N, C-alpha and C positions, 0 to 999 in steps of 0.2 A: 491121045488121049495119056490123061494123068493115072500116073499110077501111084494110091497113095493107099497104105494099108496098115493096120493096128500091125503091132507086135506078135499076138495071137495071131492073125492072118498068116505073116509069114512062118509062123511056126507051123500052122495046118496045111502050110505046102510044101513042108518037110524039110525048111532050113535051118538051122540057128540063128538067132540076133542078138547081137550086130554080126556074129562070125568071123570079124578082124576087128581089131579094135582102132583102126583107124577109121571103118566104117563110123563106131561111135563118135568119133570126133567132127565127122563132117556132115554127120544125120541132122537132116531138114524135117522138122516136126510141123505139122499144124494141126490143131482141134483133137489132137492125142493121134494120131496120124502120121506113118514116115510118108515123105513126099520123096520116093524114091528117083523121079526123076530129075529134082532139086539136087538130091544127093548125091549120085550121079555127076551132074552139071559141076558140081563144085569139088569133086574129086578129080574129073577130067581135067580141071583148070590145075590145080594144084599138080598134077602130073605131067603139064605141061611146061609148066613152069620149072619143076626139077630137070625136066627134059633140055628144057634150054640152056641152064645152071651145067649141067653134063656137057652139052655141045659147047659150049662156052670154054670151059674145062679143057678140054681136048683140044679146043681151036686154041687156046693159051698156049696149050704146051707144043703144039706144031709150030707156031709162030715164034715162039720164045726160046725151046728146048729146055725149057725151065723141068725142075724135076717134077714130079708127082708130090713129093713131100712137101712142099711149098703151099700146095694148097690140099692135104692130101683129108682131114678132119671133114672137112665141108665136103671134099669129094664124095668122101665115104656115106655121107647124113643123105646127098642128093642121091645118090645111087644106090642107097637104101628104101631110101621115101618112094625114088621113083619104084622101084619092084614091088614095093608091101602097096602102094596106091593101086598097081595094075592089078595084083592079084583081089585086090578089095573090089576096086571098078569089074573084075570079071565074074564076081560074086554076085552084085549087085545084076549085071546084065543076066544072067541064069535066074533070079527069080523076077525079073521083068520077062524076060521069056517064056519062063509058066504064064505068067498073067495072062500072056498075050495069046496061049491057045485056048 
């Protein structure tokens, strides 16, 4: 079942929209409605990418003994994005959960 709602519909469910700045960035709209499933999928894909980058950084450090300062700017960005995407994903999942009831 596709979960497509207008901003007004989402607000009537008791949620602020977009709720998190990242949701606006990843939001998929179609005919004036927000496709929550597609938005969620895009955010999950991006989160998986950022998680992979974090894991690669940890592996690099373990293998080489490199100091985190060698790649800390990117590492911090990946960690921040992974965390923020996780929060935004949970928010979208809550909205979808309410719709499913």
